[in-house]
Phi, psi and omega in degrees: 000129180277162177301329179290323182289319182300316177295315180303315178298320181292320178293321177298315180296319179291323175297316177292318177300309182296322177292321173300316183291324176292320177292328179282344181094359183285337183233100193261008180295135183299340183262000184300317178294331177293312179298312180302319178289317176300314179297317178298312180296319177301311178302316184291331179299342175284353187246349191278170180293333182292321181296313182297323184286318180300321177301324180287338182270358183299328181295347182284339181308129182090351177279149173273137187215161172237143190232134169244136180234124182047039177087345181258138178278135178286141181229154172244133184308320187272326193234008179086217185248012179256135181225160168251134184284120179275315185199147174232128182217158172245128172232118187057225178274009184256144175253127190240120174254137169243116183248132183258118179293334180203163186302331185261343186290162177278146179292144180254130182277130176235121180249131171252104183277126179055056183298140176223155178064055184269144179220129177243113180257186180297315184233011178220154171232130181232139175233114185291313184225160171199159176301308176200162176238136178238139174235121177054042173084357182245129178295142177259131177312122181283136173237107189295342179283344183246162175288145181301322189207129169221128185240131182242123176284134182272000000 
């Protein structure tokens, strides 16, 4: 068992314990079920396929990239279509990229929900399918003929 998995199990255990205490009436705080759920979900995110893929993508941090979602190239109004990878994370079954449009700009959130068909090449990352993809909080129209996500290192 890795340290990451041990952390995940500890969070799951804490979530189950908090939920059990709340359900039995021993913990009456009104936010106890929320805390229990957050702990449980955080723990489970350490075991998913998205987490394993996110770990493989960590070397992308700091790289300049171009990104296509459902066949459309992503753009920022101010800096065009080139981004620098600020962070890559998995939260639950989602893969989250934070892309910085310019050195001074704030990172923009890109979420790939339930990625499938992942492939990591020397200069590209491809995700064939996803439930949906969000860019800056807005869902991008799905086109089944295209790959859900393609990232090309410049």
